[in-house]
N, C-alpha and C positions, 0 to 999 in steps of 0.2 A: 596321467592325472596333468599334466602340466596345459595341454590342449585343453580337456574339459572346464581346467578355473581359465584359462582364458578366454573362453567361451561362458560361461557361466558372470564372468565381469563383461563383456561385452552385452549380454543380451540385458544384464540390470541396467545399464549405460544408453544403449539404444530404449529402452522401455519408457525412460522419462521425458519428458516435457521436453520440445523442439530448441529454437536456438537457444533461449536463455543457458538454457546444461548443455548445449555443446559449444557454448562460446568461455563456459567455463570451468570446465574438467570434471570437477566431482558435481553427481545428479545430488546430493543435499543438500551442497553450498549454497545458501541465502546469504547475504553481505550483513553484517551485524553491524549497526553502531550503539548499540547498549544490549546487558545482557537480563535486562527485565522484559519479560513474554506480553505482559501484560499490565495496565496498570487497571488500580482497580476500578477505577472511571470507567474504563473497557471495557470491562469483565459482564459485557449484555449477551444472554443469551437468545439464538436464533428462532427459538420460540417463546411464546408466551403475546400475554394482551399487549394492545396496544397502549401508549401512554399521552397521546397528541390525537386530538381528536380531528373527526374529518375536516372539519371546518377548519381549526388551527391550518391543519397542513395546507388546503387550498388559499389561505391567505397568504401562509409562507410561499409558498412557490410562485404565486402571482405577484407577489412584493418585487421577485426576484428573476421574473421573466412573465411577463406582462400579458404576452401571445404566442405561449406555447403552439407547438405543433404540433398536434393532436388530431386522431380520426373523428374523435367524439367531446365531449366538454369536459374541463378540468374535472368539473365536480363530478362527473360521472368516471372520471377514470380513476380516482381516487378512491370512488364509492367499488369501484372495481376489486383494489388493494386490500379493502376492508372486505370484502364478500369473503373472497379466495382466500385471503389469509386468516381469518377466523375457522372459516373451515377449516384448512390445513392446523392451524396452529399457529403458524408460520406469524412474528411480530409484522404487522399490516403496513404500521408506519415507518418502521425503519428498512421493509423492502420499499419503499414507497422513498425512502432518501436515497437509496442502492440505485435505483433509477434515476435521480435526480444527477447522482454521480458519474453515472451510465450516460446520460444523454445530455447533459450540461444543462438544467432544469427544463429538458423538451426542448432546448436549442439545436441540439444536432449541431454538424457542422463534419463529423469524421464520416467513415465505411459504411454507418447503417443509415439509413433516409426513415424519416417519421413514417410514411407509405408502409413500413412493414410491420408496424405495431410490434415491434421487438425495443423491448425498453429493458432491457439487462445485457445486449452485444450475443445473446444465442448462436455461435455459430462463426462471428466475427474476428478472425482468428488475425486480423493484420493480412498487411499487403493487398488494401483496396477489395478483402474477402466480404462482402455486405450480410453473409449472417443468414439467419432464416428471415420467415415471410408470414404473418400470422392473418386469417382473415379476419378476425374481427379483435378490438381495444380487450377485450372481456378475455379474448383467446390468449393473446401474447402475454394477459399480466398472472393468468393460469400456471404458462409454461416457467416462467421467472419463478413464480413460487413454488413450483412443482420444482425445479433445478434446484432451489434451495435447499426443497427438501432430501433431494440425494447428496446433499453433502453433510446434510443434518441429524439424516436418520436412516436405519435399516428399512424401515417399511414404505410401502406404496401407497403415493398419493389417494387420498377418498375418492378423486374426480376421478372421469378419463384423463387418460395421459395424453398429453397434449406435446408434450418438451420432448425434441425431437434428440434432445443431448442426453438423455435420462438415464435414457438403459446403455449409452457408449460411454456417460462414465462411470457406470456403475461395471461393466464388463472388462474396461480400459485400466481404469485409475480405481481400483478395488480399495486402493490403501485411504483414498479420499471418502470414498464414500460413505457415510455416517459418521466422518471423523469431525465436524466443525462441531462445537457445541455453542463458541461463542460467535459476535459475528468476526473478531480479528482473525482465527482459523481460517478466514476465509484467503488469506495472505499466502501470497505464494503456491494458492490452488487454483480461486476463480480468477484470482489479475495476475499474471507474472513477468518479472519479478513480486510486483504488489506488495513491498517490506511494509506499507501503513495502509491498505487497502479498505481494512474492514473499520481502521481508527479513522479513517479520512470517511467515512458515513456513517461512521456514531457522531461526529463533528457535528454535522449535518443535520441529525437527529435532535443533537442537545441544542439546535440552534434554531429548531422548530416547537421545540419546548416551549422555548421564550415568547408568549403568549402576545404579551403587545411591547413591540420594540419599542414605541415611546417613551416607556419608563425603564427599558432596558440598563444598566451598568454598561455597556457599553456606548450606550449612546449617549448616556451624561458624563463618561470620561473622554468621549469626540468632544460633548460640545466644551468641556473645560477645556481643554488642547485647544480648541479652535478659537477659544476666545484670550488663550495667553500663548500665543504661536511663537514665542521667540525661549518655554519655558519648555526644558526637556524634561525632566521627571514627570510631566502632566504627559509626554508624546510615551515615555517607558511605561506609563500605568497603558495609555492605552491600547500600546504592544502586546503587554502581560494580558489584557483582557480580551483582546481579539484572539490572540493564539487561543486561550483558556475557550473562546465559544467556536472556535475552528474559522473563522471570517477572517482569510487572509488577504481579501482587498485592503482592508482596514489596517491587518498587521503589518503590511509590504507597506501602506502610507503612512505607518509613523515610524515605520526603519527609514524611509525615506526621507523624512522629515529629519531625525536625529542625524543620519549623517550630512544632512544640508545646515543646519546648527554646531556640526563638528564635522569635518571630514576626515577626521584622523579616529572617529570612535568605532574602532574595530569589533567593541564588542555589535555593537548596530548592523554594522558588516556583516558578519557571523550571523546574529538573527534573522537579516534581510537571507544569506544563503538559505537558512534552515528552512523559512518559512516558503521560498521559493522553491526550494529542491521537495516539501509537502506538497506543496499546488503543481507540480509536475512543471514547472516551467526551471526544465536543466539548463539549459545555455545560460539565463538570467543566473539562476545561482550558483552555478560555476564560475560565472564573473565577477560578485560579491565575494565568494570566498576568496577568489586571487586577490581581492583590493584587501580584504582583510592580513593576507597573507605579504604584499607588498609594504602593510606597515608594521607586521609584526612575522615576519618569516617564519618564527617557529611557534609561533601561535596553536598552540593543542587543540582549541575546538575546530579554528578554520582546516588545520589539516586533517581533521577526523570528518570533519562534514566533505571537506573534496576530496579524500578519498573513498568513503560509500558510497558517496557519490558517481564516483568514479567506476566502481565496483560495480553498482546499479547499472549501470550503461554498457556495461560489459569490456570496457577499458582496462583491460587487466595488467597490462606493462605498465599503463600513469597509473595504475589507483597503488600498483605493487610498488611501483618506485616513492610514493607519497608513505605509505605504511612502512617504507624503509626509514622517511626522516624523523617518525615518531620513534622508532625505537630505535634508533641512533641515539635518544635519548630516555627511552624505559625500555629498557630491551626486555624487561619480563611482562612487557602491559599484554596480559590477556586478549584485548580484542584484536588490537594491532598483530598479534599473534596469529592468532584464529584469521582473520580475513587476510590476512601475508600468506599464512600454509596454504590455505586453499588458492591462493591464485599465484603459489607456486606450481601446485599439481595441475592447476590450469594450464600453464605455463611451460609443463612438460617437465620439474625440476620437481621429481617425485620424493629422490633421499630428503631435499631441504623441505621439501612439504611434511615428511614422516615427524621429520626433528623437531620441527616446530608446532605440530599439532598434539606431538607428546609431550613436550615443554607444556601446554598448552592444558592438556589432560590430565598432567602431575597438578597444577594447580586446584582444577576442578572435574575432579575425577567423576561427579553425578551429572555432569553436564550432555546433555540426550544430543546436541547439535556437535560438541566435539567427539564423543562416543562414533556418531555416526561418519562424521569427516575423517579419524583418524582410521576406521574401520575400511574405508572405501579409500585410502590414500594408500594403505599399507598393500590393499589387495591391488592397486595399480603398480605400485613398484614391484610387486615379487612377479607381476605380469611381465613389466617391461626387463626387468633384471634378466627372465629368461628365455626371453626371443634370442 
């Protein structure tokens, strides 16, 4: 029985996704910074009609990327998304925003080259792997739409299957097949760790919905702040409006201005770190959190932001040490206990992991993430105790 149990646990661990799982010990663990699964704002389904017109999407993209690298006109590519999306029922405007996120508004610059007509990183798994190539832009769009179907439905695509990863996902990750109802359900699935992946796509989509940027609230707030450059309250409004719109560039500009006006503004440094972290600028985000902690070493929001970022990056020991600082003053803090317990498992301290996760389970008996982590930690403890 001991051998069978050991094999079952090892099969479960080895069958999950690559380096992130290996680095974190518990296959079910994804760093958590809030127990809210999804805001009402982000409860947008994969399937549904477009709410942004093709003309509006073209305008939105060209305003940010005047010369997109494509093998067809921008208008043609947008048209392909709407045609293919409409046929399959996938929201074409949101799918297009996913492509914008993956390709940096068709500027590229990472492992995938624009000549591949691969708009969503299919097969680009890191370490310079370029991923798949498609003969035409329309075929690349169809593959993208079909891959979304694999995550969002148990049905086969209506059109000829061109997604080379469709059957692979169905066979190797059956737990993901048809499991995504909302765009944030792609977090940790399409992108690993990708803890805010779907939300970032939806932020772009909401930006695109603002048909006339010239009269947008963000532009008005920015004009007001630039007219009164020493008014901290004006820059705070810019930060809040930009953050809501998902405009990281303007949000970071506002934070920079606030810290210029007051180099001891701890909250501005924390907000700066949060925006940079969401933007994927991890080193800069860490520097912002460190500056906030230099000013206020026990500032809770800065400690949480830094610990979460380190956990995402797989810096398990460092992340655990920061969570310990939070627990030193908030011993029953459920988020810190959960993350610290999972990190203890990653570091091989299964007894402490189980102890802390049981404490969280006592606080939140219906939390599925806590249940899954505790079950796995208990299995690992049992296996390692019997060795």
